[in-house]
The first five atom37 places (N, CA, C, CB, O) and aatype in JSON, in Angstrom:
{
  "aatype": [12, 9, 16, 7, 0, 0, 3, 0, 6, 11, 1, 10, 16, 0, 16, 19, 1, 19, 10, 7, 10, 14, 11, 7, 4, 14, 3, 16, 0, 15, 13, 6, 0, 7, 6, 19, 8, 14, 16, 7, 3, 10, 19, 12, 13, 3, 6, 18, 3, 0, 15, 10, 16, 0, 11, 7, 6, 10, 6, 1, 10, 3, 10, 19, 0, 0, 6, 17, 11, 2, 3, 14, 16, 8, 18, 13, 18, 13, 9, 10, 18, 1, 7, 14, 11, 6, 16, 8, 0, 15, 6, 1, 15, 1, 0, 11, 1, 9, 11, 3, 8, 10, 16, 9, 11, 1, 1, 12, 14, 15, 3, 11, 19, 19, 9, 19, 2, 0, 7, 19, 7, 14, 1, 1, 15, 16, 8, 19, 18, 1, 19, 14, 14, 3, 0, 1, 1, 3, 13, 14, 15, 2],
  "atom_mask": [
    [1, 1, 1, 1, 1],
    [1, 1, 1, 1, 1],
    [1, 1, 1, 1, 1],
    [1, 1, 1, 0, 1],
    [1, 1, 1, 1, 1],
    [1, 1, 1, 1, 1],
    [1, 1, 1, 1, 1],
    [1, 1, 1, 1, 1],
    [1, 1, 1, 1, 1],
    [1, 1, 1, 1, 1],
    [1, 1, 1, 1, 1],
    [1, 1, 1, 1, 1],
    [1, 1, 1, 1, 1],
    [1, 1, 1, 1, 1],
    [1, 1, 1, 1, 1],
    [1, 1, 1, 1, 1],
    [1, 1, 1, 1, 1],
    [1, 1, 1, 1, 1],
    [1, 1, 1, 1, 1],
    [1, 1, 1, 0, 1],
    [1, 1, 1, 1, 1],
    [1, 1, 1, 1, 1],
    [1, 1, 1, 1, 1],
    [1, 1, 1, 0, 1],
    [1, 1, 1, 1, 1],
    [1, 1, 1, 1, 1],
    [1, 1, 1, 1, 1],
    [1, 1, 1, 1, 1],
    [1, 1, 1, 1, 1],
    [1, 1, 1, 1, 1],
    [1, 1, 1, 1, 1],
    [1, 1, 1, 1, 1],
    [1, 1, 1, 1, 1],
    [1, 1, 1, 0, 1],
    [1, 1, 1, 1, 1],
    [1, 1, 1, 1, 1],
    [1, 1, 1, 1, 1],
    [1, 1, 1, 1, 1],
    [1, 1, 1, 1, 1],
    [1, 1, 1, 0, 1],
    [1, 1, 1, 1, 1],
    [1, 1, 1, 1, 1],
    [1, 1, 1, 1, 1],
    [1, 1, 1, 1, 1],
    [1, 1, 1, 1, 1],
    [1, 1, 1, 1, 1],
    [1, 1, 1, 1, 1],
    [1, 1, 1, 1, 1],
    [1, 1, 1, 1, 1],
    [1, 1, 1, 1, 1],
    [1, 1, 1, 1, 1],
    [1, 1, 1, 1, 1],
    [1, 1, 1, 1, 1],
    [1, 1, 1, 1, 1],
    [1, 1, 1, 1, 1],
    [1, 1, 1, 0, 1],
    [1, 1, 1, 1, 1],
    [1, 1, 1, 1, 1],
    [1, 1, 1, 1, 1],
    [1, 1, 1, 1, 1],
    [1, 1, 1, 1, 1],
    [1, 1, 1, 1, 1],
    [1, 1, 1, 1, 1],
    [1, 1, 1, 1, 1],
    [1, 1, 1, 1, 1],
    [1, 1, 1, 1, 1],
    [1, 1, 1, 1, 1],
    [1, 1, 1, 1, 1],
    [1, 1, 1, 1, 1],
    [1, 1, 1, 1, 1],
    [1, 1, 1, 1, 1],
    [1, 1, 1, 1, 1],
    [1, 1, 1, 1, 1],
    [1, 1, 1, 1, 1],
    [1, 1, 1, 1, 1],
    [1, 1, 1, 1, 1],
    [1, 1, 1, 1, 1],
    [1, 1, 1, 1, 1],
    [1, 1, 1, 1, 1],
    [1, 1, 1, 1, 1],
    [1, 1, 1, 1, 1],
    [1, 1, 1, 1, 1],
    [1, 1, 1, 0, 1],
    [1, 1, 1, 1, 1],
    [1, 1, 1, 1, 1],
    [1, 1, 1, 1, 1],
    [1, 1, 1, 1, 1],
    [1, 1, 1, 1, 1],
    [1, 1, 1, 1, 1],
    [1, 1, 1, 1, 1],
    [1, 1, 1, 1, 1],
    [1, 1, 1, 1, 1],
    [1, 1, 1, 1, 1],
    [1, 1, 1, 1, 1],
    [1, 1, 1, 1, 1],
    [1, 1, 1, 1, 1],
    [1, 1, 1, 1, 1],
    [1, 1, 1, 1, 1],
    [1, 1, 1, 1, 1],
    [1, 1, 1, 1, 1],
    [1, 1, 1, 1, 1],
    [1, 1, 1, 1, 1],
    [1, 1, 1, 1, 1],
    [1, 1, 1, 1, 1],
    [1, 1, 1, 1, 1],
    [1, 1, 1, 1, 1],
    [1, 1, 1, 1, 1],
    [1, 1, 1, 1, 1],
    [1, 1, 1, 1, 1],
    [1, 1, 1, 1, 1],
    [1, 1, 1, 1, 1],
    [1, 1, 1, 1, 1],
    [1, 1, 1, 1, 1],
    [1, 1, 1, 1, 1],
    [1, 1, 1, 1, 1],
    [1, 1, 1, 1, 1],
    [1, 1, 1, 1, 1],
    [1, 1, 1, 1, 1],
    [1, 1, 1, 0, 1],
    [1, 1, 1, 1, 1],
    [1, 1, 1, 0, 1],
    [1, 1, 1, 1, 1],
    [1, 1, 1, 1, 1],
    [1, 1, 1, 1, 1],
    [1, 1, 1, 1, 1],
    [1, 1, 1, 1, 1],
    [1, 1, 1, 1, 1],
    [1, 1, 1, 1, 1],
    [1, 1, 1, 1, 1],
    [1, 1, 1, 1, 1],
    [1, 1, 1, 1, 1],
    [1, 1, 1, 1, 1],
    [1, 1, 1, 1, 1],
    [1, 1, 1, 1, 1],
    [1, 1, 1, 1, 1],
    [1, 1, 1, 1, 1],
    [1, 1, 1, 1, 1],
    [1, 1, 1, 1, 1],
    [1, 1, 1, 1, 1],
    [1, 1, 1, 1, 1],
    [1, 1, 1, 1, 1],
    [1, 1, 1, 1, 1]
  ],
  "atom_positions": [
    [[0.85, -1.18, 0.0], [0.0, 0.0, 0.0], [0.89, 1.24, 0.0], [-0.97, 0.0, 1.23], [1.87, 1.3, 0.74]],
    [[0.56, 2.19, -0.81], [1.28, 3.46, -0.85], [0.57, 4.4, 0.1], [1.34, 4.05, -2.3], [-0.61, 4.68, -0.06]],
    [[1.3, 4.89, 1.11], [0.64, 5.64, 2.16], [1.13, 7.07, 2.34], [0.79, 4.93, 3.43], [0.48, 7.83, 3.05]],
    [[2.22, 7.46, 1.75], [2.66, 8.83, 1.95], [4.07, 9.06, 1.44], [0.0, 0.0, 0.0], [4.58, 8.3, 0.62]],
    [[4.69, 10.11, 1.94], [5.99, 10.53, 1.46], [7.06, 9.45, 1.6], [6.43, 11.77, 2.2], [7.98, 9.38, 0.79]],
    [[6.95, 8.6, 2.61], [7.94, 7.53, 2.8], [7.92, 6.53, 1.65], [7.68, 6.82, 4.12], [8.88, 5.78, 1.47]],
    [[6.84, 6.5, 0.89], [6.71, 5.56, -0.22], [6.99, 6.2, -1.58], [5.32, 4.96, -0.22], [6.64, 5.63, -2.61]],
    [[7.6, 7.36, -1.59], [7.89, 8.05, -2.85], [8.64, 7.12, -3.8], [8.71, 9.33, -2.6], [9.48, 6.33, -3.37]],
    [[8.32, 7.22, -5.06], [8.91, 6.48, -6.15], [8.52, 5.01, -6.2], [10.38, 6.58, -6.08], [9.06, 4.27, -7.01]],
    [[7.6, 4.58, -5.35], [7.05, 3.23, -5.5], [6.09, 3.24, -6.67], [6.33, 2.75, -4.19], [5.55, 4.28, -7.03]],
    [[5.89, 2.08, -7.25], [4.95, 1.94, -8.34], [3.75, 1.16, -7.84], [5.61, 1.24, -9.57], [3.89, 0.19, -7.09]],
    [[2.57, 1.59, -8.24], [1.33, 0.95, -7.83], [0.86, 0.07, -8.98], [0.25, 2.01, -7.44], [0.59, 0.56, -10.07]],
    [[0.75, -1.25, -8.73], [0.34, -2.19, -9.76], [-0.9, -2.94, -9.3], [1.47, -3.16, -10.09], [-0.96, -3.44, -8.18]],
    [[-1.89, -3.0, -10.18], [-3.09, -3.8, -9.92], [-3.15, -4.89, -10.98], [-4.38, -2.9, -9.94], [-3.0, -4.61, -12.17]],
    [[-3.38, -6.13, -10.57], [-3.46, -7.26, -11.48], [-4.79, -7.96, -11.27], [-2.28, -8.24, -11.27], [-5.21, -8.2, -10.14]],
    [[-5.45, -8.29, -12.39], [-6.73, -8.99, -12.35], [-6.59, -10.28, -13.13], [-7.88, -8.1, -12.93], [-6.03, -10.3, -14.22]],
    [[-7.09, -11.38, -12.56], [-7.1, -12.67, -13.26], [-8.54, -13.17, -13.31], [-6.17, -13.72, -12.54], [-9.22, -13.23, -12.29]],
    [[-8.99, -13.52, -14.51], [-10.35, -14.02, -14.72], [-10.29, -15.54, -14.83], [-11.0, -13.38, -16.0], [-9.56, -16.08, -15.67]],
    [[-11.04, -16.22, -13.99], [-11.07, -17.68, -14.0], [-12.19, -18.17, -14.91], [-11.26, -18.23, -12.57], [-13.2, -17.49, -15.1]],
    [[-12.01, -19.37, -15.47], [-13.07, -20.01, -16.23], [-13.09, -19.7, -17.72], [0.0, 0.0, 0.0], [-14.03, -20.09, -18.41]],
    [[-12.08, -19.02, -18.22], [-12.03, -18.74, -19.66], [-11.57, -19.98, -20.42], [-11.08, -17.54, -19.96], [-10.91, -20.84, -19.84]],
    [[-11.92, -20.09, -21.7], [-11.45, -21.24, -22.49], [-9.93, -21.29, -22.54], [-12.03, -21.17, -23.91], [-9.26, -20.26, -22.5]],
    [[-9.39, -22.5, -22.64], [-7.95, -22.7, -22.7], [-7.35, -21.9, -23.86], [-7.62, -24.21, -22.86], [-7.89, -21.89, -24.96]],
    [[-6.24, -21.24, -23.59], [-5.57, -20.45, -24.61], [-5.94, -18.97, -24.61], [0.0, 0.0, 0.0], [-5.24, -18.16, -25.22]],
    [[-7.02, -18.61, -23.93], [-7.43, -17.21, -23.84], [-6.63, -16.51, -22.75], [-8.96, -17.08, -23.56], [-6.43, -17.08, -21.67]],
    [[-6.16, -15.3, -23.01], [-5.47, -14.57, -21.95], [-6.43, -14.33, -20.78], [-4.91, -13.22, -22.48], [-7.58, -13.92, -20.97]],
    [[-5.95, -14.58, -19.56], [-6.82, -14.45, -18.4], [-6.31, -13.45, -17.36], [-6.99, -15.79, -17.75], [-6.91, -13.29, -16.3]],
    [[-5.21, -12.77, -17.68], [-4.62, -11.86, -16.71], [-4.3, -10.52, -17.38], [-3.34, -12.47, -16.1], [-3.83, -10.47, -18.51]],
    [[-4.58, -9.44, -16.64], [-4.24, -8.09, -17.11], [-3.72, -7.3, -15.92], [-5.47, -7.37, -17.77], [-4.17, -7.5, -14.79]],
    [[-2.77, -6.41, -16.16], [-2.21, -5.58, -15.1], [-2.22, -4.12, -15.53], [-0.78, -6.02, -14.74], [-2.17, -3.8, -16.72]],
    [[-2.28, -3.25, -14.54], [-2.18, -1.82, -14.76], [-1.18, -1.27, -13.77], [-3.57, -1.11, -14.61], [-1.26, -1.57, -12.57]],
    [[-0.23, -0.48, -14.25], [0.76, 0.13, -13.37], [0.57, 1.63, -13.4], [2.21, -0.25, -13.8], [0.54, 2.24, -14.47]],
    [[0.43, 2.24, -12.22], [0.08, 3.65, -12.12], [1.28, 4.56, -12.3], [-0.56, 3.93, -10.8], [1.09, 5.77, -12.49]],
    [[2.47, 4.06, -12.24], [3.63, 4.92, -12.38], [4.17, 5.34, -11.03], [0.0, 0.0, 0.0], [3.68, 4.92, -9.99]],
    [[5.19, 6.16, -11.07], [5.8, 6.59, -9.81], [4.88, 7.55, -9.07], [7.15, 7.26, -10.07], [4.21, 8.38, -9.67]],
    [[4.87, 7.4, -7.78], [4.08, 8.28, -6.93], [5.05, 9.17, -6.17], [3.16, 7.45, -5.94], [5.97, 8.67, -5.52]],
    [[4.85, 10.45, -6.25], [5.71, 11.42, -5.58], [4.9, 12.29, -4.63], [6.46, 12.29, -6.61], [4.72, 13.48, -4.89]],
    [[4.39, 11.71, -3.56], [3.57, 12.52, -2.66], [4.41, 13.49, -1.85], [2.78, 11.64, -1.73], [5.54, 13.19, -1.48]],
    [[3.86, 14.66, -1.59], [4.52, 15.6, -0.7], [3.72, 15.79, 0.58], [4.72, 16.94, -1.39], [4.19, 16.42, 1.52]],
    [[2.51, 15.25, 0.61], [1.7, 15.27, 1.82], [1.34, 13.85, 2.19], [0.0, 0.0, 0.0], [1.43, 12.95, 1.36]],
    [[0.95, 13.66, 3.41], [0.6, 12.32, 3.85], [-0.89, 12.07, 3.72], [1.05, 12.1, 5.28], [-1.7, 12.98, 3.88]],
    [[-1.23, 10.81, 3.43], [-2.62, 10.4, 3.45], [-3.08, 10.39, 4.91], [-2.8, 8.99, 2.79], [-2.28, 10.13, 5.81]],
    [[-4.32, 10.68, 5.12], [-4.85, 10.68, 6.48], [-6.02, 9.72, 6.54], [-5.28, 12.11, 6.92], [-6.97, 9.84, 5.77]],
    [[-5.95, 8.75, 7.46], [-7.09, 7.85, 7.68], [-8.19, 8.71, 8.28], [-6.73, 6.62, 8.62], [-8.05, 9.22, 9.39]],
    [[-9.27, 8.86, 7.55], [-10.36, 9.73, 7.99], [-11.4, 8.96, 8.79], [-11.01, 10.41, 6.78], [-11.94, 9.47, 9.77]],
    [[-11.69, 7.73, 8.36], [-12.72, 6.95, 9.03], [-12.54, 5.48, 8.68], [-14.14, 7.44, 8.63], [-11.88, 5.14, 7.7]],
    [[-13.14, 4.63, 9.49], [-13.17, 3.19, 9.23], [-14.43, 2.64, 9.91], [-11.87, 2.46, 9.76], [-14.71, 2.94, 11.07]],
    [[-15.18, 1.83, 9.15], [-16.36, 1.22, 9.75], [-16.57, -0.14, 9.12], [-17.6, 2.11, 9.56], [-16.05, -0.45, 8.05]],
    [[-17.38, -0.97, 9.84], [-17.62, -2.32, 9.35], [-19.12, -2.58, 9.18], [-17.02, -3.36, 10.31], [-19.92, -1.65, 9.25]],
    [[-19.47, -3.84, 8.97], [-20.85, -4.2, 8.66], [-21.81, -3.95, 9.81], [-20.92, -5.65, 8.27], [-23.02, -3.95, 9.61]],
    [[-21.3, -3.73, 11.02], [-22.19, -3.49, 12.16], [-22.84, -2.11, 12.1], [-21.43, -3.64, 13.47], [-23.81, -1.84, 12.81]],
    [[-22.31, -1.23, 11.25], [-22.88, 0.11, 11.1], [-24.19, 0.03, 10.31], [-21.87, 1.06, 10.39], [-24.24, -0.63, 9.28]],
    [[-25.23, 0.69, 10.79], [-26.52, 0.7, 10.09], [-26.41, 1.53, 8.81], [-27.63, 1.25, 11.01], [-25.47, 2.31, 8.64]],
    [[-27.38, 1.37, 7.93], [-27.41, 2.18, 6.69], [-27.49, 3.66, 7.04], [-28.61, 1.77, 5.8], [-26.81, 4.47, 6.42]],
    [[-28.32, 4.01, 8.02], [-28.43, 5.41, 8.45], [-27.08, 5.9, 9.01], [-29.55, 5.57, 9.51], [-26.66, 7.02, 8.73]],
    [[-26.43, 5.05, 9.79], [-25.13, 5.41, 10.34], [-24.09, 5.65, 9.26], [0.0, 0.0, 0.0], [-23.27, 6.55, 9.37]],
    [[-24.13, 4.82, 8.19], [-23.19, 5.01, 7.09], [-23.43, 6.35, 6.4], [-23.31, 3.85, 6.07], [-22.48, 7.06, 6.08]],
    [[-24.69, 6.69, 6.16], [-24.99, 7.98, 5.52], [-24.52, 9.15, 6.38], [-26.5, 8.11, 5.24], [-24.03, 10.15, 5.86]],
    [[-24.66, 9.03, 7.7], [-24.16, 10.08, 8.59], [-22.64, 10.2, 8.49], [-24.56, 9.78, 10.05], [-22.11, 11.31, 8.5]],
    [[-21.94, 9.07, 8.38], [-20.48, 9.1, 8.22], [-20.1, 9.74, 6.89], [-19.89, 7.67, 8.31], [-19.14, 10.5, 6.81]],
    [[-20.87, 9.43, 5.84], [-20.61, 10.02, 4.53], [-20.86, 11.52, 4.55], [-21.48, 9.35, 3.45], [-20.16, 12.28, 3.87]],
    [[-21.84, 11.96, 5.33], [-22.08, 13.4, 5.47], [-20.88, 14.09, 6.12], [-23.35, 13.65, 6.3], [-20.58, 15.24, 5.8]],
    [[-20.2, 13.4, 7.02], [-18.97, 13.96, 7.62], [-17.86, 14.1, 6.57], [-18.48, 13.06, 8.8], [-17.1, 15.07, 6.6]],
    [[-17.79, 13.14, 5.66], [-16.82, 13.24, 4.55], [-17.14, 14.47, 3.71], [-16.86, 11.95, 3.66], [-16.23, 15.24, 3.38]],
    [[-18.4, 14.66, 3.37], [-18.8, 15.82, 2.56], [-18.49, 17.13, 3.27], [-20.31, 15.75, 2.22], [-18.03, 18.08, 2.64]],
    [[-18.73, 17.17, 4.58], [-18.41, 18.38, 5.35], [-16.91, 18.64, 5.36], [-18.94, 18.26, 6.8], [-16.47, 19.78, 5.25]],
    [[-16.12, 17.59, 5.49], [-14.66, 17.73, 5.48], [-14.2, 18.22, 4.11], [-13.98, 16.38, 5.82], [-13.31, 19.06, 4.02]],
    [[-14.8, 17.69, 3.04], [-14.44, 18.14, 1.69], [-14.76, 19.62, 1.53], [-15.18, 17.29, 0.62], [-13.99, 20.36, 0.92]],
    [[-15.91, 20.06, 2.06], [-16.26, 21.49, 1.95], [-15.24, 22.37, 2.64], [-17.65, 21.74, 2.54], [-15.0, 23.5, 2.21]],
    [[-14.63, 21.87, 3.72], [-13.59, 22.63, 4.41], [-12.34, 22.79, 3.56], [-13.23, 21.95, 5.72], [-11.65, 23.81, 3.65]],
    [[-12.05, 21.8, 2.72], [-10.9, 21.87, 1.82], [-11.22, 21.09, 0.55], [-9.61, 21.31, 2.5], [-10.93, 19.9, 0.47]],
    [[-11.82, 21.76, -0.44], [-12.25, 21.06, -1.66], [-11.12, 20.61, -2.58], [-13.17, 21.95, -2.43], [-11.39, 20.05, -3.64]],
    [[-9.87, 20.84, -2.2], [-8.76, 20.34, -3.02], [-8.46, 18.87, -2.71], [-7.51, 21.19, -2.79], [-7.79, 18.2, -3.5]],
    [[-8.94, 18.36, -1.58], [-8.64, 16.99, -1.18], [-9.54, 15.98, -1.89], [-8.79, 16.84, 0.32], [-10.65, 16.3, -2.32]],
    [[-9.03, 14.75, -2.0], [-9.74, 13.61, -2.55], [-10.06, 12.67, -1.4], [-8.89, 12.89, -3.66], [-9.41, 12.71, -0.36]],
    [[-11.07, 11.85, -1.58], [-11.41, 10.86, -0.56], [-11.41, 9.48, -1.21], [-12.79, 11.17, 0.1], [-12.17, 9.21, -2.15]],
    [[-10.54, 8.62, -0.7], [-10.43, 7.25, -1.18], [-11.2, 6.34, -0.23], [-8.94, 6.81, -1.29], [-10.99, 6.37, 0.98]],
    [[-12.09, 5.53, -0.79], [-12.85, 4.55, -0.04], [-12.31, 3.17, -0.41], [-14.4, 4.67, -0.32], [-12.49, 2.72, -1.54]],
    [[-11.66, 2.53, 0.53], [-11.12, 1.19, 0.31], [-12.14, 0.21, 0.86], [-9.7, 1.01, 0.99], [-12.36, 0.14, 2.07]],
    [[-12.77, -0.57, -0.03], [-13.82, -1.49, 0.37], [-13.28, -2.91, 0.46], [-15.01, -1.43, -0.61], [-12.73, -3.43, -0.51]],
    [[-13.44, -3.53, 1.6], [-13.09, -4.93, 1.8], [-14.39, -5.72, 1.88], [-12.21, -5.13, 3.08], [-15.27, -5.4, 2.68]],
    [[-14.49, -6.75, 1.06], [-15.65, -7.64, 1.12], [-15.48, -8.61, 2.27], [-15.82, -8.41, -0.21], [-14.37, -9.08, 2.54]],
    [[-16.57, -8.91, 2.95], [-16.54, -9.96, 3.95], [-16.41, -11.31, 3.27], [0.0, 0.0, 0.0], [-16.7, -11.41, 2.08]],
    [[-15.98, -12.35, 4.0], [-15.79, -13.67, 3.38], [-17.03, -14.21, 2.68], [-15.35, -14.65, 4.43], [-16.91, -14.97, 1.72]],
    [[-18.22, -13.83, 3.14], [-19.45, -14.33, 2.52], [-20.19, -13.27, 1.7], [-20.36, -14.87, 3.59], [-21.28, -13.54, 1.2]],
    [[-19.61, -12.1, 1.56], [-20.27, -11.02, 0.82], [-20.12, -11.25, -0.68], [-19.68, -9.64, 1.22], [-19.06, -11.68, -1.14]],
    [[-21.15, -10.97, -1.43], [-21.12, -11.16, -2.87], [-20.54, -9.93, -3.57], [-22.53, -11.46, -3.41], [-20.48, -8.84, -3.0]],
    [[-20.11, -10.13, -4.8], [-19.63, -9.0, -5.62], [-20.76, -8.0, -5.83], [-19.09, -9.5, -6.98], [-20.52, -6.79, -5.84]],
    [[-21.99, -8.5, -6.0], [-23.13, -7.61, -6.21], [-23.34, -6.71, -5.0], [-24.41, -8.43, -6.5], [-23.63, -5.52, -5.15]],
    [[-23.2, -7.25, -3.81], [-23.33, -6.46, -2.59], [-22.24, -5.39, -2.51], [-23.27, -7.37, -1.34], [-22.49, -4.26, -2.11]],
    [[-21.03, -5.78, -2.9], [-19.91, -4.83, -2.9], [-20.15, -3.7, -3.9], [-18.58, -5.56, -3.23], [-19.9, -2.53, -3.6]],
    [[-20.65, -4.04, -5.09], [-20.95, -3.02, -6.1], [-22.05, -2.09, -5.61], [-21.37, -3.69, -7.43], [-21.99, -0.88, -5.84]],
    [[-23.04, -2.65, -4.94], [-24.13, -1.85, -4.39], [-23.62, -0.87, -3.33], [-25.22, -2.77, -3.79], [-24.03, 0.29, -3.3]],
    [[-22.72, -1.34, -2.49], [-22.13, -0.47, -1.46], [-21.34, 0.66, -2.1], [-21.21, -1.29, -0.51], [-21.46, 1.81, -1.69]],
    [[-20.53, 0.34, -3.12], [-19.75, 1.36, -3.81], [-20.66, 2.4, -4.47], [-18.83, 0.71, -4.87], [-20.39, 3.6, -4.4]],
    [[-21.73, 1.94, -5.1], [-22.68, 2.86, -5.76], [-23.37, 3.74, -4.73], [-23.73, 2.07, -6.57], [-23.55, 4.94, -4.95]],
    [[-23.77, 3.17, -3.6], [-24.43, 3.94, -2.54], [-23.51, 5.06, -2.03], [-24.85, 3.02, -1.37], [-23.96, 6.19, -1.83]],
    [[-22.25, 4.74, -1.82], [-21.28, 5.74, -1.35], [-21.11, 6.84, -2.39], [-19.91, 5.08, -1.04], [-21.23, 8.03, -2.08]],
    [[-20.85, 6.44, -3.62], [-20.6, 7.4, -4.71], [-21.83, 8.29, -4.94], [-20.22, 6.66, -6.01], [-21.7, 9.51, -5.04]],
    [[-23.0, 7.68, -5.03], [-24.23, 8.44, -5.29], [-24.53, 9.42, -4.16], [-25.41, 7.48, -5.49], [-24.9, 10.57, -4.42]],
    [[-24.38, 8.98, -2.92], [-24.7, 9.87, -1.8], [-23.79, 11.1, -1.82], [-24.56, 9.12, -0.45], [-24.25, 12.23, -1.64]],
    [[-22.51, 10.87, -2.06], [-21.57, 12.0, -2.01], [-21.66, 12.88, -3.25], [-20.15, 11.49, -1.86], [-21.56, 14.11, -3.14]],
    [[-21.84, 12.29, -4.42], [-21.81, 13.1, -5.65], [-23.18, 13.67, -6.02], [-21.29, 12.27, -6.79], [-23.26, 14.78, -6.55]],
    [[-24.24, 12.93, -5.76], [-25.57, 13.41, -6.13], [-26.19, 14.21, -4.98], [-26.49, 12.23, -6.52], [-26.59, 15.36, -5.15]],
    [[-26.26, 13.59, -3.82], [-26.93, 14.26, -2.7], [-26.07, 15.37, -2.1], [-27.29, 13.25, -1.62], [-26.59, 16.45, -1.78]],
    [[-24.78, 15.13, -1.93], [-23.9, 16.13, -1.3], [-23.09, 16.95, -2.3], [-22.94, 15.45, -0.34], [-22.32, 17.83, -1.91]],
    [[-23.26, 16.67, -3.58], [-22.7, 17.46, -4.69], [-21.17, 17.58, -4.7], [-23.28, 18.82, -4.65], [-20.62, 18.59, -5.12]],
    [[-20.51, 16.54, -4.24], [-19.05, 16.49, -4.38], [-18.74, 16.13, -5.84], [-18.41, 15.46, -3.39], [-19.46, 15.33, -6.43]],
    [[-17.7, 16.7, -6.42], [-17.31, 16.29, -7.78], [-16.95, 14.81, -7.78], [-16.12, 17.15, -8.3], [-16.31, 14.32, -6.85]],
    [[-17.35, 14.09, -8.81], [-17.14, 12.64, -8.83], [-15.66, 12.26, -8.81], [-17.79, 12.04, -10.07], [-15.32, 11.18, -8.32]],
    [[-14.78, 13.11, -9.33], [-13.36, 12.76, -9.29], [-12.76, 12.88, -7.88], [-12.58, 13.65, -10.25], [-11.64, 12.42, -7.65]],
    [[-13.48, 13.48, -6.96], [-13.0, 13.62, -5.57], [-13.34, 12.4, -4.73], [-13.59, 14.86, -4.93], [-12.86, 12.28, -3.6]],
    [[-14.17, 11.5, -5.26], [-14.6, 10.29, -4.56], [-14.06, 9.09, -5.33], [-16.17, 10.22, -4.41], [-14.55, 8.78, -6.42]],
    [[-13.06, 8.42, -4.78], [-12.42, 7.31, -5.46], [-12.73, 6.03, -4.69], [-10.87, 7.53, -5.59], [-12.44, 5.93, -3.49]],
    [[-13.33, 5.06, -5.37], [-13.69, 3.79, -4.75], [-12.69, 2.73, -5.2], [-15.15, 3.37, -5.14], [-12.44, 2.57, -6.4]],
    [[-12.11, 2.02, -4.24], [-11.17, 0.94, -4.54], [-11.71, -0.34, -3.92], [-9.73, 1.27, -4.0], [-11.87, -0.43, -2.7]],
    [[-12.0, -1.32, -4.76], [-12.44, -2.63, -4.26], [-11.17, -3.43, -3.94], [-13.36, -3.38, -5.32], [-10.42, -3.81, -4.84]],
    [[-10.95, -3.69, -2.66], [-9.7, -4.31, -2.22], [-9.78, -5.82, -2.08], [-9.29, -3.72, -0.91], [-8.82, -6.45, -1.66]],
    [[-10.92, -6.4, -2.43], [-11.04, -7.85, -2.34], [-11.56, -8.29, -0.98], [0.0, 0.0, 0.0], [-12.09, -7.49, -0.21]],
    [[-11.4, -9.57, -0.7], [-11.93, -10.15, 0.53], [-11.0, -9.87, 1.69], [-12.15, -11.67, 0.38], [-9.79, -10.07, 1.61]],
    [[-11.59, -9.39, 2.78], [-10.85, -9.17, 4.01], [-11.38, -10.09, 5.09], [0.0, 0.0, 0.0], [-12.26, -10.91, 4.82]],
    [[-10.87, -9.98, 6.29], [-11.37, -10.82, 7.37], [-12.83, -10.51, 7.72], [-10.49, -10.65, 8.61], [-13.54, -11.36, 8.25]],
    [[-13.25, -9.29, 7.42], [-14.64, -8.88, 7.65], [-14.96, -7.76, 6.66], [-14.87, -8.41, 9.13], [-14.06, -7.12, 6.12]],
    [[-16.24, -7.53, 6.44], [-16.66, -6.43, 5.57], [-16.3, -5.12, 6.27], [-18.19, -6.5, 5.25], [-16.7, -4.89, 7.41]],
    [[-15.55, -4.27, 5.57], [-15.19, -2.98, 6.17], [-14.93, -1.95, 5.09], [-13.96, -3.13, 7.06], [-14.67, -2.27, 3.93]],
    [[-15.0, -0.71, 5.51], [-14.74, 0.43, 4.64], [-13.72, 1.33, 5.33], [-16.06, 1.22, 4.31], [-13.92, 1.74, 6.47]],
    [[-12.63, 1.62, 4.64], [-11.6, 2.51, 5.15], [-11.64, 3.77, 4.29], [-10.18, 1.84, 5.13], [-11.64, 3.69, 3.06]],
    [[-11.67, 4.93, 4.92], [-11.77, 6.19, 4.21], [-10.5, 7.0, 4.47], [-13.05, 6.99, 4.65], [-10.13, 7.23, 5.62]],
    [[-9.85, 7.42, 3.38], [-8.63, 8.24, 3.48], [-8.88, 9.6, 2.86], [-7.44, 7.53, 2.79], [-9.48, 9.71, 1.79]],
    [[-8.41, 10.63, 3.53], [-8.39, 11.99, 2.96], [-7.02, 12.15, 2.34], [-8.68, 13.12, 4.07], [-6.0, 11.94, 2.99]],
    [[-7.0, 12.53, 1.06], [-5.76, 12.55, 0.3], [-5.5, 13.94, -0.26], [-5.81, 11.52, -0.85], [-6.3, 14.45, -1.04]],
    [[-4.38, 14.57, 0.15], [-4.04, 15.88, -0.43], [-3.82, 15.76, -1.94], [-2.79, 16.47, 0.26], [-3.41, 14.7, -2.41]],
    [[-4.07, 16.81, -2.69], [-3.96, 16.72, -4.15], [-2.55, 16.37, -4.62], [-4.38, 18.02, -4.76], [-2.4, 15.7, -5.64]],
    [[-1.53, 16.81, -3.92], [-0.16, 16.51, -4.36], [0.23, 15.07, -4.07], [0.82, 17.45, -3.68], [1.16, 14.56, -4.69]],
    [[-0.44, 14.4, -3.15], [-0.17, 12.98, -2.88], [-0.86, 12.09, -3.88], [-0.61, 12.62, -1.47], [-0.46, 10.94, -4.05]],
    [[-1.89, 12.58, -4.55], [-2.72, 11.8, -5.44], [-2.18, 11.75, -6.87], [-4.1, 12.34, -5.45], [-2.69, 10.96, -7.67]],
    [[-1.22, 12.52, -7.22], [-0.86, 12.86, -8.59], [-0.86, 11.71, -9.58], [0.47, 13.46, -8.58], [-1.47, 11.85, -10.64]],
    [[-0.24, 10.59, -9.31], [-0.14, 9.53, -10.3], [-1.08, 8.36, -10.04], [1.26, 9.04, -10.36], [-0.9, 7.28, -10.61]],
    [[-2.08, 8.55, -9.18], [-3.03, 7.47, -8.9], [-4.04, 7.4, -10.04], [-3.75, 7.68, -7.54], [-4.39, 8.43, -10.62]],
    [[-4.52, 6.19, -10.36], [-5.57, 6.08, -11.37], [-6.88, 6.56, -10.78], [-5.72, 4.62, -11.87], [-7.09, 6.48, -9.57]],
    [[-7.76, 7.08, -11.63], [-9.08, 7.47, -11.15], [-10.05, 6.35, -11.48], [-9.55, 8.82, -11.78], [-9.77, 5.5, -12.32]],
    [[-11.19, 6.37, -10.8], [-12.17, 5.31, -11.07], [-13.15, 5.72, -12.12], [-12.9, 4.92, -9.81], [-14.04, 4.95, -12.47]]
  ]
}
């Protein structure tokens, strides 16, 4: 994970492998984001898990929107971990709910809300990072 100035010049690589394709078909693709040269540190803004109610999640998202209004140059990264039994559809629904609430209801620009599906974790959780614009420079957008 790239977390701040201490990780300068690291490269961020994401690799996806699709299972079940016919033999001989390419099943793997990678994307490399390039060198990251942050000058500010990422800040863990919030973290919550499946025990949070839907209403509680919207209240937490409202805090993100209020924080963005205080400094609209910052980006907010939502790192979503699926629980061991959570479906991809549930994860997509969670990502859409977060994005829609912040961009439609709270009118944050869509490029300021970045959703990263991090795969299966020990439990369903959402980690929210506030990212200064200079730390974000070479990250891919969603």
